[in-house]
C-alpha positions in Angstrom: -0.5 -0.2 0.0 3.1 2.2 0.9 6.7 2.3 0.8 9.3 4.3 2.1 13.0 4.5 2.7 14.8 4.5 6.1 16.6 6.9 7.6 20.2 6.6 8.2 19.5 5.5 11.9 17.1 2.4 10.5 13.8 4.7 11.5 11.1 5.0 9.2 7.7 6.7 9.3 4.6 7.6 7.0 1.2 8.0 7.4 -1.3 5.6 7.3 -5.4 5.4 7.5 -7.0 3.2 10.6 -6.5 -0.3 10.3 -4.3 -3.6 10.7 -1.2 -3.9 8.3 1.3 -6.0 7.8 5.0 -4.5 7.6 7.6 -5.8 5.4 11.1 -4.7 4.8 13.8 -5.9 2.6 17.2 -4.3 1.6 18.6 -5.7 -1.9 19.0 -9.3 -2.8 21.1 -10.7 0.3 18.8 -10.3 3.0 15.9 -12.5 4.3 13.0 -10.0 4.5 11.6 -9.0 7.7 8.3 -9.2 8.3 5.7 -8.2 11.5 2.2 -9.1 10.9 -1.2 -7.4 12.4 -0.1 -3.8 13.0 -2.5 -1.5 14.5 -3.1 1.9 13.7 -6.0 4.0 15.6 -7.5 7.1 14.3 -5.0 9.9 15.3 -2.7 7.3 16.8 0.9 6.3 16.2 2.0 2.3 15.8 5.4 1.0 15.9 6.5 -2.1 14.0 10.3 -3.0 14.4 11.0 -5.4 11.7 13.9 -7.7 11.8 15.6 -8.7 8.6 18.1 -11.6 8.6 21.3 -12.4 6.5 20.6 -14.1 3.5 21.5 -15.0 0.1 20.9 -15.7 -3.5 20.4 -19.1 -5.2 21.1 -18.7 -9.2 22.3 -20.6 -12.5 21.3 -22.2 -15.4 19.7 -25.3 -16.9 20.9 -27.1 -20.0 19.6 -29.7 -21.7 22.0 -32.9 -22.5 22.8 -31.8 -25.8 24.1 -28.7 -23.9 21.8 -25.8 -25.1 19.8 -23.9 -22.4 16.3 -25.1 -21.0 14.0 -22.1 -20.8 10.5 -22.4 -19.1 11.7 -24.8 -16.4 11.1 -25.0 -12.8 13.5 -24.7 -10.0 12.1 -25.3 -6.4 14.2 -24.4 -3.3 12.7 -26.9 -0.1 13.8 -27.6 3.3 12.4 -31.4 4.0 8.5 -31.4 2.4 8.4 -27.8 2.9 8.6 -26.0 -0.5 10.2 -22.4 0.4 10.5 -20.8 -3.1 10.0 -21.2 -6.9 11.7 -19.7 -10.2 11.1 -20.2 -13.7 14.1 -20.3 -16.0 14.1 -17.5 -18.6 15.0 -17.7 -22.3 18.5 -18.3 -21.5 18.1 -20.9 -19.1 18.9 -18.6 -16.3 17.0 -18.9 -12.8 17.5 -16.8 -9.6 15.8 -16.9 -6.1 16.9 -13.8 -4.1 16.6 -12.8 -0.3 17.2 -16.8 0.5 17.6 -17.1 4.3 21.1 -19.0 5.6 21.0 -22.6 5.8 20.8 -25.9 3.5 18.5 -26.4 0.9 17.0 -29.3 -1.5 16.9 -27.4 -5.2 15.1 -29.1 -7.7 15.1 -28.4 -11.1 12.4 -29.7 -13.3 10.7 -29.5 -17.0 8.0 -31.3 -18.8 9.4 -33.8 -20.9 13.0 -34.6 -18.7 14.0 -36.2 -15.8 13.9 -33.9 -12.8 17.2 -33.4 -10.7 17.6 -32.7 -7.3 20.8 -31.3 -5.8 22.0 -30.1 -2.2 22.6 -26.2 -1.9 23.6 -24.0 1.2 23.2 -20.3 1.3 25.9 -18.3 3.7 25.5 -15.0 4.6 25.5 -12.3 2.1 26.8 -14.6 -0.4 25.7 -16.1 -4.0 25.3 -19.8 -4.6 25.6 -21.0 -8.3 23.9 -24.3 -8.9 23.8 -25.2 -12.7 21.5 -28.2 -13.5 21.5 -30.6 -17.0 18.2 -32.6 -17.7 17.8 -35.4 -19.5 15.5 -35.9 -22.2 12.2 -38.5 -21.5 11.7 -39.2 -25.5 8.9 -42.5 -25.0 7.3 -43.5 -22.1 4.3 -46.4 -21.8 1.7 -46.9 -18.7 2.0 -50.1 -16.9 5.2 -51.7 -17.2 7.4 -48.5 -18.2 9.8 -48.2 -21.1 11.6 -45.2 -21.2 14.1 -44.0 -23.8 16.5 -41.7 -22.4 18.5 -39.9 -25.5 18.6 -43.2 -27.3 19.4 -45.6 -24.4 16.0 -48.0 -24.0 15.2 -48.9 -20.2 12.3 -50.8 -18.9 11.0 -49.9 -15.5 8.5 -52.3 -13.5 7.0 -49.2 -11.8 5.9 -45.3 -12.7 7.6 -43.1 -10.2 10.3 -40.3 -9.8 12.3 -43.2 -8.3 12.4 -44.9 -11.0 13.0 -41.9 -13.1 15.7 -40.8 -11.0 17.5 -44.2 -11.6 17.1 -44.3 -15.2 19.1 -40.8 -15.4 21.5 -42.5 -13.3 22.0 -45.6 -15.4 22.1 -43.0 -18.5 25.0 -41.2 -16.9 26.7 -44.5 -16.3 26.0 -45.3 -20.3 27.5 -42.2 -21.2 30.4 -42.4 -19.2 31.0 -46.2 -20.0 
């Protein structure tokens, strides 16, 4: 609704109509934004909201196809356990970026329709950038029931559909490629 810039000492001030507001503060790409919810402003009154921002960082990188070209419109998500924290979509150059990530270790998953998804572990340190690039393998054929996949010309048979089978297929493809 309104925005302002803090003074040199970190204080801020702006007028608001009576009501209940959430106050969010952020600075650049490297800080995890602070949020104070439910700040009540009364008619003719003032309210105080002390917002704390935490050190954070940025995840970024590129997604590639197995032939080395970049992959546009793919999804990258960061999570901790089963809690998905944030997502990004790659641009036309395969570039992705997620700003203002709190310090910690995350699972970073890249996926796109028609490709085998890939997950890597990534760490955000205070005030730092962390680059993670991904290369996704094309799934060129699939059949329901007893699954048959063809990954860039290597045919694999899987007895059950699912992400574990796809990840194993990608690993088998990588082993075949390195043989």
